[in-house]
C-alpha positions, 0 to 999 in steps of 0.5 A: 348521287347522295345529293340527288337522293336527298333532293329527290327525297325532299321533293317527294315529301313536299309533293306528298304533302301537297297531294300532287302525287295522290292520283299517281299513288292511287292509280298504282295502288289500284293497278296492283291491288286489282291485279292481286285481288282479282288474280288471287281470288281467280286462282283460288276460285279456279282451284276450288272449281277445279276440285269440284270438277275433278269430282266428275272424273273421280280424280285429277287425271285418268288413264283409260285403257282397253287392256291392263297396263304394265304394273310398273306404270302404277308403281312409278306414280308413287315416285311422284307422290301420287295417289292411285285407284283402279276400276274395271268396267264392262257391260254384263247380264245380271241374273236374279232368279228368273229376272235378268238385266243388262247392267253397267258393271264397275269393279273398283278397288278400296281407294276409289274414288280419289275425288268426290263421294259414292252415295247410297240410299235406303230406298230406291230413288231416294236421297243419297248419302255420301259414304267413305267405303267401297264394296267389299269382296263378295258384295255388290251395290246396285243402283235403283234402276237395277234394283227395280228391274230385278225386283229384289231386296237388300241381302238377296243374291245375284249372279254376275258371270260365274260368281254369285254375289250378295246385294248389300246396298242401293247405289244412288250416285258415283262421281264419274257416272257421266253426264249423258242421258244416253248412258241408259244401262243400270249400274252395278258396283263391285269389288275388283277382287271379285272380277276373276271369279266372274270370268266376264273379262275373257276373250271377246269381252269389251272391257275398259280399264281406268287408272285414277291419279291425284296429286299436285298439278306439277307432279301429275304433269311430271308423271305424264311427261314420263308416261307419255312415250310409253302410251299406245294411241290405239289403246290408251287415253289420258284424260285430265280435268282440263278436258271436261267438256260437260255443261259444268266444265264449259261454264267454269272455263267461260267464267275464267275467261271473264275473270281474265277479261275483267282483270285486263280492263281493270289494268288498262284503266288504272294505267290510263289514270297513271298516264293522265296523272303523270302528264299533269305532274310533269306540266306542273314541274316545268318551272322547278326544272327550269329553276334547277337547270338555271341554278346549275343542275345538270340534265343528268341530275334532274333525270335522277331526281325525278326518276327517283321520285317515280321509284319512290312512288312506285315502291310505296304504291306497290306495297300499299297495293299488295296489302290492299289487294290481299285485304280486299280478297280476304274481305270478299272471301269472307263476305261470300263465305258459304256461298262461294267455295274458295281454296284458302289453304294455298298461297299462289305466288304468280298473282303476286309476281304479276301484280308487282310487275304490273305496278312497275310497268304502269308506273314506268312506261306510262310515266316515261313520256311525261318525264321525257318532256320534263327533262327537256324543259329549257332554262330559259323558261324561268324568264319566258313562261310560254316556252314549253318542253322541247320534246313534243312528239306525240308519236312517242307517247302513243308508242310508249303507252300502246306498248305498255298496254299490250305488254300488260294484256299479253303478260297477264292473260297469255291469250293473244286473241283477247289481248288483240281484240281489246287492243284493236278495239281501242285503236279503232276507238281512238281513231274514231274519237280524233275524227269526232274531236275535229267535228267538235271543233268545227261545231264549237266555232259556230256555236261558240260565237255570239251572246256569252251564255253558259252553252256558248261559253262551253262550246267556245271552251271545247274549241279553245282547248281542242288538244286537251279535250281530245285527250279527255274525250278519248280517255272518257270514251275508253273508260266507258267502253271498257265498263260497258264491255265488262257489264254487258258480258256479265249480264249476257253470261249470267243470263245465258247460264240462268236460261240454261237451267230455268226453274222446272228444268227436267231432273229425270230422263226416261228411255227405252220407251216403246211405241206401244208404251208412249201414249199410255205413259203420256196419259199416266204422267198427265193423270199424276200431274207430271210435266213432261217434254217431247218424246224423241225417237232414238236408235244406236248406230255406228257411223262407218262411211262418207261417200262410200269411203270407209272411215275409222270407227274407233280412235283416241283423243290423241289420234285427233292431234296428228295426221293419219291414214283414212278419215276418222269417225266418232270413235263410238256409237252415235245416237240417231234420231229422226223428225221433220220438226226442228228441235228447240235450241237448234239453228240451221246455218247452212242448207235447208231443213228436211220438212219439205222432202219429196218422194224420189229425192235422196233421203235427207239428213241434218248434221251438227256443225262442229262434228261436220267440221271435225269429220270434214263433212259437207253439204251433199255428202252421203253418210252411211250408218250400221244400225243393228244388221241394217245399213242406212244411207242418207244425204246431208242437206243441212247443218245445225248449230246446237245449244249443248248447254241445255240439258235436253237430248241433243243429237249429232245426226237427225234424219228424215223418218223415211230413212228409219221407217223399217225400224221399231222406234224407242223413245227418250223424253224427260220430266220434272219432279219437285223436291217434295215429290221425289219420294213418289218416283217409285210409285209413278214409274212402277207401271213401267218397269221396263222403262229406264229411268235416269236421275240427273237431279244431282248433276243439275244441282251441282251445276246450279251451285257452281253457276251461282258461285261464279255469278257472285264472283263476277259481281266482285270483279265488276265492282273493282272495274267500276272503281278503276273507271271512276279513278280515271275519270277523276284523274282526267278532271284533275288534269285540267285544273291548272288551265281552268284556274286561269280561264276562271280568273279571267272570266271573273275579272271580265265580270261574268256571273258565277252561275254562268261560269259554273253552268258553262263548265258543267255543260262542257263536261256534259257535251264531252260525256255525251259524245264519249258515251255515244262512241263508247257504245258503238265501240262496245258493239264491235268489241262484244261481237268479237269477244262473243264470237271468237272467245266466249263462243256465244251467239252475238247480239246487238245491245241497242239499249246501250246506245241511249244508256251510254250517252246519258250515263256519260253526260250524267257521270262525267258532268257530276264528276266535272262539277265536283272536281271543279267546284272548289275552283268555282267557289273561289272569288276573283281575288283568290283566283288571281292569287292562286295564279301567281 
């Protein structure tokens, strides 16, 4: 064993000096560094974004209840080192002299909020400033809308139920105000200690109780495991930040999926480069292995020597890769400081474990087949150089490589869908490229005969090196395809994010606009140079029946996960709208829009596809709604896909105006006001005091900020993947050096000019790069379609421009890399070439 170790170490140092192990080392370093840097950066970015997202529920998790919960439940949270806060919310009339208004009343304790900040302003609709306190007993904070409706000043008193409280602050924003523009009641924040004297939580009141929890994820999970058996699905609902379905939550979730995709592709590219480099290393050591066997070395001894070498290079690569990955991540964080928030106060062990595991798997499984070939070299090769390794089954290589790729994908992602899509795309591409290689061989037989020009010589070399070129073609094509997938997904996602919040996005919504106010408001906006959107009629109704079958109108989230008696409803009131004009961003996917309805036909209705699927609604079903004291029925005639990423009002149900002709409509619309004009909002809205104003500017700014941060993080990931792709291309060029050395020596001996040889080599790479780029572009479309529709929930799109860009880029990049890689050989004269062959 000591002799094997000594020989392995001496051989390792010798090969390291000659640079034989450089590509394998770089590939292992890159795989480990990319996985560690991407994973660590992603974990820290995700934690930062999670903390930001947690601000929108004012905690890490919430327990919502229709009644007070057992105090022992809250006390138990302290055993898990959780911080807690409390809120009671209801809707109640508020009186100030002769004025009154229905308000969204929220009573909180001193610990509220656990995440995020309450913001106050000195003037109505002014810029908010964060504070570290909550309302004290005897005082209330009211928002700008309620301040405007009641017409009072700070220091005056208002009546809330049976209590008289003093208005001390104007409320600008609370963390968990919600993102819906239909939450139109003005808000009042008070101390939970004043709830008892108001008597607003008595029998018949609709009161919601919220309990907030913050702590380490493991602690919250452990507490919820203890709490879950005691929850009543009809009364309680547990909510965490993972349940965030707001535009911000969806953007963050989509970015995390992209990080995952890019990381997987970086791993695959690095693994491919290891396989290529290991193959070349194995072939170059056929003669040394044959000599060792001739001198009496056993097969077991040869196996130990070379396995130790792989262990040495793997250990060195992992160490360097871990250090490089950490430094890369730190450098990126430093470069993006002030632009991307990253949580640096926590070290995550999972990325380190995955990085080490990736290095080991890449080095062993992708080197296994070349090593088995090396071990099978017979001693007779010392006398006959034409004798190759006895192990030649390509099926083993595909099994080892394929298993390694899928294992890495699945281990890293824990996402079978993404792993399967990428793996299936790769298999289809390989099969297609094998067929393309056959066609190139056939074409090379025709174009490779005749006069000895550079193009003719290139085609002849493609035909002669059919097997080697097929491997190169597959590697180049897979590399280009994976780079295209990352690049196109990045462009499509960032574009979609930007498009959902273009400049001039409405930052104010107004509701409760009556029919008589609508035209006057439009004229008023025009006179004040305010750009407004379309006015949508709105009515709140309760969805109560499908085809005369009564449905459950109030359900909890947990109920959706288990079977129950009776069909489920929305669990809340629905916002109904009616129009014959299809709303922007809505697409009819089934049935027909109701703009051609004729008198005597059933009154039509259009429903959003996801709600239809969840509630089991199909075309032709008759839906029943209670709107006030009226019963409305309508027949489903179309289903719509709705782009919920836009911040315009969208509706689950859109009816024909015929169904709502007996109702007096109120309208909702939106408008944009520049930052410089925000101080004018009170003056602009003063003539319409009864109209409800909803300020979403703060939410829009937060969403834009997160999108900008995620976009910059995506740029960093793209760079790492491009580096991994370049390493694969370089490894492939290096793998063919030995065979090219012999070809060049023979051609120089036969008197062929150096310029013709150089151009023939470059043309060969150009042909291979062009074909690889074309096949990669076609495979890219399949991968993107599956990823966009099945993973990222994006509308599919065809990227025809890449059908031209990919072949051109493939020809240029592969041609340049081939020329650079072969330039040293091409610059040698005939005598030097012959000496290197010996």
